[in-house]
C-alpha positions, 0 to 999 in steps of 0.5 A: 500499500502507498505510505502516508506521511501524517500522524493522526491524533484522535478518531474520525468524527461524524462531522469529518465523515459527513465532509468526506462523503460530501466530496463524492457523488459515487454511491458505491464509494460513499457506501464503501467508506461508510461500511469501513467507518460503521463496521471497522473491518479490514479493507482486505475483508471489505473488498471481498464481500458480495451482495449475499454477505449483507442481509437486512433483518428487521431494523438491523443490517447484518454482515457476514465477513469471512476473516482473512486472518484466521484465528487459530487460538483463543476462544474466538476461532470462527472463520467468519464474523457476523456484525450488526448495525441498526439501520438508523445508524449514521451512514448505514443508509448509503450501504443499504442503498448500494446493496439494493443496486447490486446483483446476486453474486456481484462483489460489492465494490466495483474496483476490479478483481486483482486483489493487489490492484483492488486494495490499491484503488480503494486506498487511492479513492479514499485518500482523494476524498480525505487525505487525512484518512486511511482504510485502517483509521476507520478500523481504529475509529470503530474499535476506539469508539467501542472501547469508549462505550464500555466494550471489554478486552474480549469484546474488542477481541471478538469484534476485531477478529484477533486471536490475542487480547494484547491488541485490545489493551491498546484500544482500552488504554487509548480510549481512556486518554481520548475520553479525557482529551476529546470528550466534548467532540465524541459522537 
């Protein structure tokens, strides 16, 4: 992936997301960026999703994400990950609208099929919208927000698909510092 040369303090705010999404008229790109922000999955996992991986159940959008980093130890060794978001969650409307335009069997994001090329294209599109974000910052934002809302280490471990608890401690610690510093800016 192309390197980026900024260090970012904090997480992506709702206002920054709104400003980022306002810079494009491409529904698929709004849906991709929204998906990364809402669910915090790895970009490589998001790019492999097909229409069948998304289901609206009642007032929830349910996504089945096949994990690429296979967990071989720990209590959470399922090779797929089922994530849910309320339909009234900000930015989920872009995802649902895009799902409704896809055909069964189609990959969700129209970026080609050579995986290295797809990841690079996605990265570049995201950087064009907002040079201060990267695909990973969406994951960092989601995990930090979950920690701020009281998620435990095992909760974060399960959500992120980790086989080890150590990465979760980083988010739990960071959330404590962010809560103190940015408490008036969190949504």
